Phi, psi and omega in degrees: 000135177227120177239127177234139180236120171273122194211163171230137191303324185258004177288124179299320182294319177295319179303317178304313184290323176300318177300313182299315178301318180292319179296329178274359180057044182254119175288148181207159177262133181264133170241111182281133176239110184280111184285349185250339187284131175051042180083358177112112180294343179294341181266001180291154178300324181297314182284329176300333175290337176273313182220104183300341179282347181060045177233156167247154003272165166229131175257134173243119180238110181048044176092344179274130184254131182228126175253179181070116190301318182290324175297320178296313182297317179295321178299314179300319183291326181278337188262327188242149177285184179105198182306131179274126182265347178229123184297160179280321182297133184302320180292314178297319180298317179296321181294316179297319177294320179301310180298320180298319183285335174303318179281305191286331183257330186256321184267300191301322178300332182283345179249007183300147181304321181294327178289311181294328176295320178295316179301321183280311189275328183260311181275351174063034176283145178275176185299323181295318180292320178295319179294323177297319176302310182301312182296323180298309186284326176293317180296316178303315182291316179292327173302315181293315179302311181297320181297321177297318180294323179289326186283313189265348174056034178259356176284149173234240174292337181233187186294331179223094181080205188251013174231150182294144175231182177304328179300320179287328173301331178272317185295315185299312175298327180290324176294322176299314180294320180301314179296320179300326182262017169093016176257117184287129178304331181300342176298335183233080186305318181294315180293323179296323179292318176298317179301313180295315179300316180297316185293346176276349178274137182304324182297322179281317182299319182291336181274351184303142180309320184294343182266002186274152185294336182258011181298141180223000000 
């Protein structure tokens, strides 16, 4: 078995996959892709040969290349034994996917480096306006995530029951990003507790941006 992960230390999507790999106890080789250096190493011809979309993360498993973090996590869960990150029951599985997509499809794209670069370089927004943009979309998404947990009462220690799922692989990096962009976790006591509980687990702690070889 050979697993390689093309990643960037502060990328939320990469952070999700690192958590999933750790929860599945899967060793992997890291290839750092600096999204900020020289306009972004993700746009180099070399990396385009790995992922034509010029995004991280990319997982390479025995020569097969897979992009998009949720697709990678589902692939890992379907391919390898160990902790299940997506429940077997169809209703539970749909709920975990729903929560995951609130982060991966609705929040994170709005804070993506390519988006904020466009806001700054093309639309000429200043830092205050960009930060207001970030806070608006992150808050909308976390409000929705939190509302689902309050409404259906299926959360336990984690977003779905008492074991981590793909939803927590998404939530924890988003809480990290929210704090980075000036949104206090205390605004969401339930989400903050899940975040704190998760960060005490070795699989989450080892995936933290500050622990990565390319952290700066």
